[in-house]
N, C-alpha and C positions, 0 to 999 in steps of 0.2 A: 319541732323547735318553737319556743315561745319568745317573741320579742317584747321588750318593755322599755318605756320611757315615760317622762312626765313633762307637762307643759303648763304655762301660766294662763289663768283666765280670771278677769275681774268680775266682781259682783256689781250691782247697779250703783252702789255708792263709791265704787273705785277700789274697794278692798280686794287685795290680790289673793287668789287661791292657786293651788297647784293640783292638776289632774294627772293621775297615774293610770296607765293602761297596760293590759296584757293582751297580746295579739298572736293568734296562731299563724306562724310564718307561711305555711303552705296554702291554707284556705282563706287567710285574712279574717277568719272568724274572731270576733271580739269576745274574748273570754272574760274580761273584767275592765271596768273603768269607774273611777270614783274620785271625788274632789275632797281636798283637805286643806287646812290652813297652810301647811308646809309638808313636803314629803321628807320623811325621816327613814332611817334604817328599819326601825320596828314596823313602820307602815309598809315598806317594801316586803318584809317578811310576812306580815299579816295578810296583805292582799294576795301574795303568792300562795300561801298555804290555804287560804279560803278558796281560791280558784282551783288549786290542786284537789281539794276535797270534793269539788264538783265534777271536775273533768279528768282526774287522775294526773299523775306526774308526767311532765314532758321528758324526752330524752336529753334535751339541752335547752339552754336559754341564751339569748343574745341581747346585750345592752351596751350602752356607752360606758365610759369610765368614771361616771359620777361616784363620789365616795359612798353613797347609799347602796350602790351595787357592788363596788370593788375597791379594795385598797391597793391593788397591784402596782399602781404608779406612785403610791405615797412612800415617802422616805422619812425616817426619823432623824434624830440628831446624829446617829451613827452612819447615816447614808444607806442603811439596810431597810428592806421592805417592812412595813408595819405588819402586825398580826392580821390574818384574814378577818373581815367583818362578819357579822352574824349571818348575812345572806350567803356569803361565800362558804361559810362553815356548814350551813344548812344544805346547800347543794352538794357539797362533798359527802356529807352524811347520807344523803339520799342517792348517791351515785349518779347525779345529774351533771352532765358536762356543761361547764360555764364558758361562754364565748363572749368576748368583748371586742368592739370595733377599735380600729386604730385611732389614736388621738388625732384630732383635726380632720377626720374623715367621716362626717356624719352620714354619707351616702351608704355606709355599711348597714346602718339601721334605716334604710330608705323606706321600707314598708310602714314602719311605725311613725316615721316623720310625715309621710304622705297621709297616713290615717289621721293624724292630729290636725292637718290642714282641713280635711273633710269634716272632722268634728267641729272645728272652730267656725267653719262656714255655716253648719247647721245651727250651732248655738247663736250665732249672730242673727240668723233668720228667725229663730224662736223667740228672741228677745231676752233682755237681761234678767237674771235672778236676783232677788233681794237678800236671800240667805243661802248658806251652804246646803241646807236641806233641800231647798228649792232647786239648786243646781244639780244635786244628786238625783232628784226626781227627773229632771231633764235628761240627765245622762242615762237613766234607766230607759226612758222613752227612746232615746237615740239608739241604744243597744239593740232593742227589738227591731227598729226600722232598719238599721245597718245590717244586722244579721239575717233578717227574714224577709224584708220587703224591697231592699235596694239591690238590683242586679249590679254586678261588678264587672267592669270591662275586662279586667285581667283574668277573670274566671269564665270567659265566654258567655257573659251576660247571665250567669247563674248567681245565686246569692251565696254569701259565705257559709250560711248554714247548710246548704246543699253540698257544697264542696267539703265542708268539715266532716259530714257524716258519710261521705262516699268512700273513704279509705280508712283502713285500720291505722291506729296511732302508734308512732314510735314511742318506746318506753325506756326507762333507764335499764342498763344491763351491767353485770359484773362477772368476772371470771372466778370460778371456784371449782375445785375438783376436776381441773382440766377441761371445763365446759363453760360456755357462756350462758348465763342465767338471766332471765328477766326479773326485775326487782319490783316488789310492791311493799309498801309500809302500811301497817294497820295496828289496831289495838284489840286484844282479846276481849270479847264481850262477856257479860255475866253468865252466859250459858257455856262459856269455854270454847266459843267458836270465833272464827275469823272469816271474812268474805273474800271471794276471789272470782273475778269475771273470767270465764274460760269458754272459748268457742261460742261466744255470744250469750252465755248463760251465767247467772249469778249463783255461785255455789257456796256452800258453807263447809269450812274445814274444821274438823274436830281437833282441838288443841288440848283441852283439859281445863276444868274449873280451877285447878291449882294455879293456873296462869292468868286468871281473870285480871283485867286491867293492865297487863304487861304490854309494852310497846314492842312490836315484833317486825322483823324483816322476813318477807316471804320470797324465796327464790323459786322461779319456775323454769323448767327446761323440759320441752315436750310435754308429757303428761305426768311429770314428777315434780314434787315440791319439797323444799326444805324450809322449815320455820325456825328462825333464830330469835332468841331473846335479845333485843337491841342493847339492853343495859349490860347484860352479863356476857353476851357472845355465845351462850349455850344453845346447841341445837335441841329444840324441845319437841319437835314433831316432824314427821315426813309422811307424804301421801303419794299414792298412785291414783291419778284422777280418772274417774269413770263418769263422763259427762251425761250418762243416762240417769244418774242419781243426783239429787240436790245435796244430800249430806255426804261428805267424804270422811270416812273414819281414818284416823292416823294408823300408820303401820305399827304393829306390836313390837317389831324388832327393827331398829334403825339400820339403813343400808350404809350410811356414811359414819365415819368415826365420830364417837361422841366427844364431848369436850367443848372447847370454845373456838370461835372464829373471830378474826379482827376485820 
């Protein structure tokens, strides 16, 4: 699970900025932090997807009820809930569970709240930045120190980086064909392949050049995969993974019913 929140921080001339952070709940590993003039919905989505491209998708997220994260408490003129915002829709599309703290109970997001206290103490000691770029440079420096050099009391004095790499990561799942499948999202490359990390190895799945550029959903159960075109819902490939080989050819005859999935 990833926690996220944002906090205010001034530049040397008093200009206000907002810093958004993404923190791994189990290990306290700092996945992302960056400063912006103001945190908006598109910035939440951009920082989340950039972080996901680096570390893979989380099984769930935990945030407060700020409108950039959720509209679940918003009501329109009719008293009905507004449409989900872009971030909520993205999580739903990726089968990622969204969790939100109770209103007026900030302790639910206690780890990210405590993290921002640590960050502000470090920024105070480091001295004020004159520009947003300088502040982001400081944040990059802090990220390395926090993850790799600073032992964490809650982690038995190990660093977040050690704790983060010690255990496998929970990933999104969905139910299909009466089985629970791990979910990965990717895009078919110009060679007609997609990548999949399996048993600690990066494998290449044969999809077909006809699908180059297609955004796909890869479902993984044991050593079986189903590849679905995200736009059309069509099953376009299946594989039986052999981890002794880098390249995984698709099955000539699909096991599951062809057609579309929702």
